[in-house]
C-alpha positions in Angstrom: 0.0 0.0 0.0 1.3 3.4 -1.0 -0.1 6.6 0.6 0.7 10.1 -0.5 0.0 13.3 1.4 -0.2 16.7 -0.3 -0.4 20.0 1.5 -2.5 22.4 -0.6 -2.2 26.2 -0.7 -4.6 28.2 -2.7 -3.6 30.9 -5.1 -3.4 34.3 -3.6 -6.3 35.6 -5.7 -8.7 32.8 -4.3 -10.4 32.9 -0.9 -10.1 29.9 1.3 -13.9 29.2 0.9 -13.7 29.4 -2.9 -10.7 27.1 -3.0 -12.4 24.5 -0.7 -15.6 24.6 -2.7 -13.7 24.0 -6.0 -11.6 21.3 -4.5 -14.6 19.4 -3.0 -17.1 19.9 -5.8 -15.0 19.9 -9.0 -11.6 18.3 -8.3 -12.6 15.7 -5.8 -15.2 13.8 -7.8 -12.8 13.5 -10.7 -10.0 12.2 -8.5 -12.4 9.7 -6.8 -13.3 8.4 -10.3 -9.7 7.2 -11.0 -10.0 3.5 -10.6 -6.3 3.0 -9.5 -6.9 5.2 -6.5 -7.9 3.0 -3.6 -8.9 5.8 -1.3 -9.0 9.6 -1.6 -9.5 11.9 1.4 -9.7 15.7 1.5 -9.1 17.4 4.8 -9.8 21.1 5.0 -7.5 23.1 7.2 -9.5 24.9 10.0 -8.1 28.1 11.3 -9.1 27.4 14.8 -8.0 24.9 17.5 -10.6 22.2 18.1 -8.6 20.2 20.6 -7.4 22.1 23.6 -4.4 19.6 24.1 -2.9 20.6 20.7 -0.8 23.8 20.5 -2.1 26.3 18.0 0.1 26.9 15.0 -0.2 29.1 11.9 0.2 27.2 8.6 -0.3 28.7 5.1 -2.2 25.5 4.1 -5.8 25.3 3.0 -6.1 21.5 3.0 -4.4 18.1 2.9 -5.1 15.5 0.2 -4.5 11.9 1.1 -4.3 9.3 -1.7 -3.9 5.6 -1.3 -2.7 3.2 -4.1 -2.2 -0.6 -4.0 1.3 -0.3 -5.3 3.9 2.0 -6.9 2.9 0.6 -10.2 -0.8 1.5 -9.7 0.3 5.0 -8.6 2.4 5.5 -11.7 -0.5 4.1 -13.9 -3.0 6.5 -12.3 -0.7 9.5 -12.7 -0.4 8.7 -16.4 -4.2 8.6 -17.0 -5.9 11.5 -18.8 -8.2 12.0 -15.8 -5.2 12.3 -13.5 -3.5 14.8 -15.7 -6.7 16.8 -15.8 -6.8 16.7 -12.0 -3.2 17.9 -11.8 -4.0 20.8 -14.2 -6.9 21.7 -11.9 -4.6 21.7 -8.9 -2.3 24.0 -10.8 -5.2 26.2 -11.7 -6.4 26.6 -8.1 -3.3 26.2 -6.0 0.1 27.8 -5.5 2.2 24.8 -6.5 5.6 26.4 -6.2 8.1 24.7 -4.0 8.2 26.2 -0.5 
């Protein structure tokens, strides 16, 4: 089993709410439709502490995408699919994908 975690940062000209709406309603359904992806989870970053036992930190992150694959081969296969390339273009369209 292979699991990837991606920290997502919206473009500066997008609001957090607009980014999350796009991510959940447009990008997510396409990613979930890629058969090589065993599991896909979107976790929105909340700008408030829910658990009092966790120290508050400030992160320039809008969400975390978790993707599970059965193997390295299935991950590579998924990333070469037209749908996956479309998803990546969508990420580039809505996110600041520069290295930090």
